[in-house]
N, C-alpha and C positions, 0 to 999 in steps of 0.2 A: 174198691175195698174198706172195710172197715174194720177199725179197733176198738173191740168194747167191753168193758170193764166197771163192775158194779151198776150195769143195765147202763150206762153213760159213753157213748160215742167218745173216743176220744181222738182217733183220724179218720177221716174220709177223705178217698183218693181214687182218682179214676188212672191214676198217674205215677202208682207205684213199681220199686223195681223188685223185683223176684230175684232172690239171691240164696243160694247155700237153703232151701226151705223156709226162708223169711222174707216177710215182703217189708220193703222198705220205704214209707212215707214221705214223701217231699214236707221239706219244715213248715212250708206254710198250709198245710192239712193239718197240723197238729193242733189241737187245742191246746195253748201254752197254762191254762189256769188250773189243767189238770196233772202237769207235771211240775216237780220237785228235782233243784240239781243234785247228785248225790256224789259224794267224794271217791264213790266205785268206780275201778278202772282195770281193766282186759288188755292185753295185749294178742291180736291175732297175727299170727306167721306174715299172711300177705294182705291184708286188710292193714293192719297198722294199729294203733289204739284206741281202743273204745273208750267213751265216757259215758256214766249213764245218769238216768232221772229215777226217781219214783215215782209210782203214777198215784195219784190221790185223789179220791171220790168222796164226797160228802164226810171227809174224817178220818175214812181208812186209807190206810197205805199200804202200798204193794212197793215191797222196799226193791229195788234196782231192777224193776220193770220194763225199762226203756232203754234202749242205747242208741248211740253214734258215731259215727267219723271221723270229726271236728277236722283232721288233716289227714286222710287216708292216702295208703299207697298211690302211685301212679295207677297201679292194676284195678285199684277198688275208686278211682276218682269220682264215677256216675254215683256214687252214695253218698259223698261230702254235706254231712249236714241232716241227711236223711234218718230218720227216726224209726227202730223196729222195736217188735214187742214180744214179751214173753212171762212166763211164769202167772197165766192164766188168761191173760188178755188175750179173750180171743177176738179172735180174724177171721170176719165171712168179705164175701162178695155182696155186693149191694145189689 
């Protein structure tokens, strides 16, 4: 799977985890140079507290377009620190 925004591959992995219609990319498959920490947080009733990144490519910023669970619930332990995308980030099969 690949995550693409503004013609740049943000993440690529053969080991994503599919959950609730989203692909969660392992931390080592994400190109951190395209991510900037966000102060945005949300809560999922069963996964726990999510933290967000802005996706930044060549000066263009896609606010809160990536999220991850640094301390997920036990039920969602398999996605700890994995990154998922939305807001126009295209997810395609490689």
